[in-house]
C-alpha positions in Angstrom: -146.6 48.9 -103.4 -144.0 49.9 -105.6 -140.7 49.0 -104.8 -138.8 51.4 -106.8 -138.0 54.9 -105.2 -138.4 57.6 -107.1 -136.5 60.5 -107.1 -135.8 62.7 -103.7 -137.8 59.8 -102.3 -136.5 57.6 -99.4 -136.1 53.5 -99.8 -136.1 51.4 -97.2 -134.9 47.6 -97.0 -135.8 45.4 -94.4 -134.4 41.7 -94.0 -135.2 39.4 -91.7 -133.2 36.3 -90.6 -135.6 33.3 -90.3 -134.2 31.0 -87.1 -135.4 29.1 -84.6 -134.4 29.8 -81.0 -132.3 26.6 -81.0 -130.3 27.8 -84.3 -128.9 30.4 -81.8 -125.5 31.1 -82.1 -125.7 31.0 -77.8 -126.5 27.4 -78.5 -123.6 26.8 -80.6 -121.8 23.7 -79.5 -124.7 22.6 -77.0 -127.1 21.7 -79.6 -125.8 19.9 -82.5 -127.3 20.4 -86.0 -127.8 16.5 -85.9 -130.4 17.1 -83.1 -132.5 19.8 -84.6 -135.2 17.4 -85.9 -135.5 16.2 -82.0 -136.8 19.7 -80.9 -139.9 21.3 -81.0 -140.1 24.6 -83.7 -141.5 28.0 -83.0 -140.9 29.5 -86.2 -144.6 29.0 -87.6 -146.4 31.0 -85.1 -143.7 33.8 -85.2 -143.1 34.1 -89.0 -147.0 34.3 -89.0 -147.2 37.1 -86.7 -144.5 38.9 -88.7 -146.1 38.4 -91.8 -149.5 39.9 -90.5 -147.9 42.7 -88.9 -145.9 43.6 -92.4 -149.1 43.1 -93.8 -150.8 45.7 -91.7 -148.5 47.9 -92.7 -148.3 47.3 -96.6 -144.6 46.5 -96.0 -142.6 43.7 -97.8 -139.4 42.0 -96.8 -136.8 40.0 -97.7 -136.7 36.6 -95.5 -133.3 34.8 -94.9 -134.2 31.2 -94.5 -132.0 28.7 -93.5 -131.7 25.8 -96.3 -132.3 23.1 -93.5 -135.8 25.2 -92.7 -136.7 25.0 -96.0 -135.9 21.1 -96.3 -137.5 20.4 -92.6 -140.2 22.8 -92.5 -141.2 23.8 -96.4 -144.4 25.2 -94.8 -142.7 28.1 -93.7 -140.8 29.0 -97.1 -144.6 28.6 -98.4 -146.2 30.8 -96.0 -143.4 33.3 -96.5 -143.9 33.4 -100.4 -147.8 33.6 -100.0 -147.2 36.5 -98.4 -145.8 38.3 -101.3 -142.2 38.4 -99.8 -138.8 37.6 -101.1 -136.9 34.4 -100.0 -133.3 34.7 -99.7 -130.3 32.4 -97.9 -127.1 32.6 -96.4 -126.4 29.0 -96.2 -127.9 25.5 -95.0 -127.2 25.6 -91.6 -124.9 27.0 -89.4 -121.3 27.0 -89.6 -120.5 24.2 -91.8 -118.6 26.8 -93.9 -115.0 25.4 -93.8 -113.5 25.2 -96.8 -114.8 26.7 -100.2 -116.2 23.4 -101.6 -117.9 23.2 -98.5 -119.9 26.4 -98.9 -120.5 25.5 -102.3 -122.5 22.2 -101.2 -123.9 24.3 -98.7 -125.2 26.9 -101.0 -126.2 24.2 -103.5 -128.2 22.1 -101.0 -129.8 25.0 -100.0 -131.2 26.2 -103.6 -132.5 22.9 -103.7 -134.2 22.9 -100.5 -135.8 26.3 -100.6 -136.7 25.7 -104.4 -138.2 22.4 -103.5 -140.4 24.2 -100.7 -141.6 27.5 -102.3 
């Protein structure tokens, strides 16, 4: 599939946020990041279903993956990458950007985790 739109043609961009149910903002303050490893993930099945659906329709997407997922579940990153999709991120976890330095550290850790994963 050609990712560059020609003259007069529409180009659509699809992004997907890769988060597990316990990463949700609605659980902020209820489930601490330090406890995420104790909770059963449901990501692999849902990501596989999403990739299958995109493949059936010859669509590629950019998947925004938390650095934490890259570190704890590198198979998710490999699954997305092997299907030909782009990997991006907006940080390591949720809500850890309390200062410019914390943001830099989060992005650095995220980059290392995602590069190591896939």
